[in-house]
Structures are given as C-alpha cells and as structure tokens.
C-alpha positions in Angstrom: -11.5 -14.5 63.0 -12.8 -11.2 64.3 -16.0 -9.6 62.8 -16.8 -5.9 63.2 -20.4 -5.9 62.3 -20.7 -2.1 62.5 -18.0 -1.6 59.8 -18.9 -4.9 58.0 -15.3 -6.1 58.2 -13.9 -9.5 58.9 -10.3 -9.8 60.1 -8.6 -13.1 59.3 -5.1 -14.0 60.5 -2.6 -16.0 58.5 0.7 -17.0 60.1 3.9 -17.9 58.2 5.7 -20.4 60.4 9.0 -22.2 59.8 12.6 -22.4 60.8 15.0 -19.5 60.9 16.1 -18.2 57.5 13.6 -20.4 55.6 12.0 -17.4 53.8 9.0 -16.3 55.9 9.9 -12.6 55.9 11.0 -12.8 52.2 7.5 -14.0 51.3 5.9 -11.0 53.0 8.4 -8.6 51.5 7.6 -9.9 48.0 3.8 -9.8 48.6 4.2 -6.2 49.8 6.3 -5.2 46.8 4.0 -6.7 44.2 0.6 -5.8 45.7 -1.3 -2.7 44.7 -0.8 -0.1 47.5 -4.6 0.5 47.6 -5.0 -3.1 48.7 -2.3 -3.4 51.3 -1.0 -1.7 54.4 2.6 -1.0 55.3 5.0 -3.9 56.1 5.9 -3.8 59.7 9.0 -5.7 60.8 10.6 -5.9 64.3 14.2 -7.0 63.7 17.4 -7.5 65.6 20.6 -5.7 64.7 21.5 -8.7 62.5 18.4 -8.0 60.4 16.6 -11.1 61.8 13.0 -11.2 62.8 12.8 -10.5 66.6 9.0 -10.8 67.3 7.1 -10.8 64.0 6.5 -9.2 60.6 3.0 -7.9 59.7 1.2 -7.0 56.5 -2.5 -6.4 56.0 -4.3 -7.1 52.7 -7.9 -6.2 51.8 -9.4 -8.4 49.1 -12.9 -9.2 47.9 -15.9 -10.0 50.1 -17.0 -12.8 52.3 -20.8 -13.1 53.0 -21.2 -9.4 52.5 -18.2 -8.5 54.7 -15.0 -6.8 53.7 -12.1 -9.2 54.6 -8.8 -7.9 56.0 -6.1 -10.6 55.8 -3.5 -10.0 58.5 -0.3 -11.8 57.5 2.3 -12.5 60.2 5.6 -14.3 60.4 7.0 -15.9 63.5 10.7 -15.6 64.5 12.5 -18.8 63.5 15.3 -18.8 66.1 14.8 -21.5 68.7 15.1 -19.1 71.6 11.9 -17.3 70.6 9.5 -20.2 71.3 7.1 -18.1 73.4 7.0 -15.4 70.8 5.9 -18.0 68.2 3.1 -19.2 70.4 1.9 -15.7 71.0 1.9 -14.8 67.2 0.1 -18.1 66.4 -2.7 -17.2 68.8 -5.9 -16.4 67.0 -4.6 -17.7 63.6 -7.2 -18.7 61.0 -4.6 -20.4 58.7 -0.9 -21.3 58.6 1.7 -21.4 55.9 4.6 -23.6 56.9 7.7 -22.3 55.0 10.2 -25.2 54.9 13.8 -24.7 53.8 14.4 -27.2 51.0 18.1 -27.7 51.7 19.0 -31.3 52.7 20.9 -30.1 55.7 17.9 -28.2 57.0 15.4 -31.1 57.0 15.9 -31.7 60.8 15.4 -27.9 61.4 12.1 -28.1 59.5 11.0 -31.2 61.4 11.9 -29.6 64.8 9.9 -26.4 63.9 7.0 -28.5 62.6 6.8 -30.3 66.0 6.9 -26.9 67.8 4.1 -25.6 65.6 2.0 -28.7 66.4 2.6 -28.2 70.1 1.7 -24.5 69.9 -1.5 -25.3 68.0 -2.5 -27.9 70.5 -1.8 -25.5 73.4 -4.2 -23.1 71.6 -6.9 -25.7 71.1 -6.2 -26.5 67.4 -4.8 -29.4 65.5 -3.0 -29.9 62.2 -6.1 -31.7 60.9 -8.5 -28.8 61.5 -6.3 -25.7 60.9 -6.2 -24.5 57.3 -2.6 -25.3 56.4 -0.3 -24.9 53.3 3.2 -26.2 52.9 5.7 -24.1 51.0 9.0 -25.8 50.0 11.2 -22.8 49.6 14.7 -22.4 48.1 14.0 -24.8 45.3 16.7 -23.2 43.2 19.5 -24.5 45.4 21.5 -27.5 44.2 21.1 -29.4 47.5 17.3 -29.2 47.6 15.6 -32.3 48.9 12.8 -33.9 46.8 9.4 -32.4 47.6 8.0 -35.9 48.2 10.6 -36.5 50.9 9.8 -33.2 52.6 6.1 -33.8 52.5 6.5 -37.3 54.0 9.0 -36.3 56.7 6.9 -33.3 57.8 3.6 -35.2 57.6 2.0 -32.8 55.1 0.7 -35.5 52.8 -2.9 -34.1 52.6 -2.1 -30.3 52.7 -1.6 -28.2 49.5 2.1 -27.9 48.8 3.9 -25.3 46.6 7.5 -25.1 45.5 9.0 -21.7 45.7 12.0 -19.4 45.4 10.7 -16.5 47.5 13.7 -14.3 46.7 12.5 -14.3 43.0 8.7 -14.5 43.9 8.3 -17.9 42.4 5.4 -19.7 44.2 4.8 -16.9 46.6 1.4 -15.8 45.3 0.3 -19.4 44.6 1.0 -20.2 48.3 -0.9 -17.0 49.4 -3.9 -17.7 47.2 -4.1 -21.3 48.4 -4.1 -20.4 52.1 -6.5 -17.5 51.6 -8.9 -19.9 49.8 -8.7 -22.4 52.7 -9.2 -19.7 55.3 -12.1 -18.1 53.5 -13.8 -21.5 53.0 -13.2 -22.3 56.7 -14.6 -18.9 57.7 -17.7 -19.2 55.5 -18.6 -22.5 57.3 -18.5 -20.6 60.6 -20.7 -17.7 59.5 
C-alpha cells in the first residue's frame, strides 16, 4: 500500500499467482475488455515469442473511495513457468492481496501444489504469511471434463478458510466475482491500517 497524501490517492497491489497456463493473464484480459475505459488503464503485457508471460502483466483500475482517498488497484500477474522463480518473488513484493489461479484439470493438481508452495515461500521471504495476506482461490477451467472437485482442490492447496470461486476465465465466468472478493479483502485490510 502506497499513499500519496498530496493527490489523495492510495495505490493497492493485487497479484494473480499460479502455475503456467492456469488463466492468470486471461483474467486480466477479460477485466480489461469488460471494464469502462474511464476506470482502467491500458493492459501491459511482457511476453515471450510463444505468447507466454515473461515478467508480468499489469492493469490499473480506479474504483470508489477509501477513507477519503481515491484507490488505484494495480493488478499484476506472475509468470507461471518454473524458470522464472525470481521474477515471481519480485512481482509479489509489495502485494496487498493475492488471487491464486489454480488449473482445475486433474493432471495439473501437482503443478498447483508446487506453485502454492513457491508462493508461500515467496511471501515468507517478504515478511508475510498465508494467514495474514488477503487471499482468494480461483479454481479456473471448470468447463473441462477432467476438472477436479473444488473440495479436493481446496483441501490439497490448504485454502479451506479463503474465499473460493469457480471460473472459466476464457468466457468471463467467475472473473469479476474473484476480483470483487479480493478487492473487498484488500480494502478491509487497508482500512484497518489507516
């Protein structure tokens, strides 16, 4: 959280974290597509030749007020490929909330778990924990025939207390429910600090 008292703005950072190809970038693309241009900035993506996220995606939203301050929600994604571990830690730095985008396919459960462990390690290195960080689980790709039960995913990933949303990010299903939930958690957390 960064507050510019002169301009009466509060900047809040939300990071979409998860394994490669789980739908992190697709979430931001859908949010960008469906949000009023007056309330959002441009979507910035740094990609490889194969159209995969290299460093991060970024989108800024301006919504409402918090304690008389104009909030700017800065949405980021992390690269999911294992080789970009340091990039994920850098992007997570300064986060006020996290959306863990899990791939619901049965064969991706281990990838989800591995990335969840990496996220927990990154948060600990930055002085945070899963218990104190505003966190939402999004079980994406629910339209696929080999999707694992949500209860299994929650249990395996240890998200039993966090809000959880089913989604099909390519169609926008669950995308804004997830975003609203994480924004509410982040705002509530920020208000306690002000």
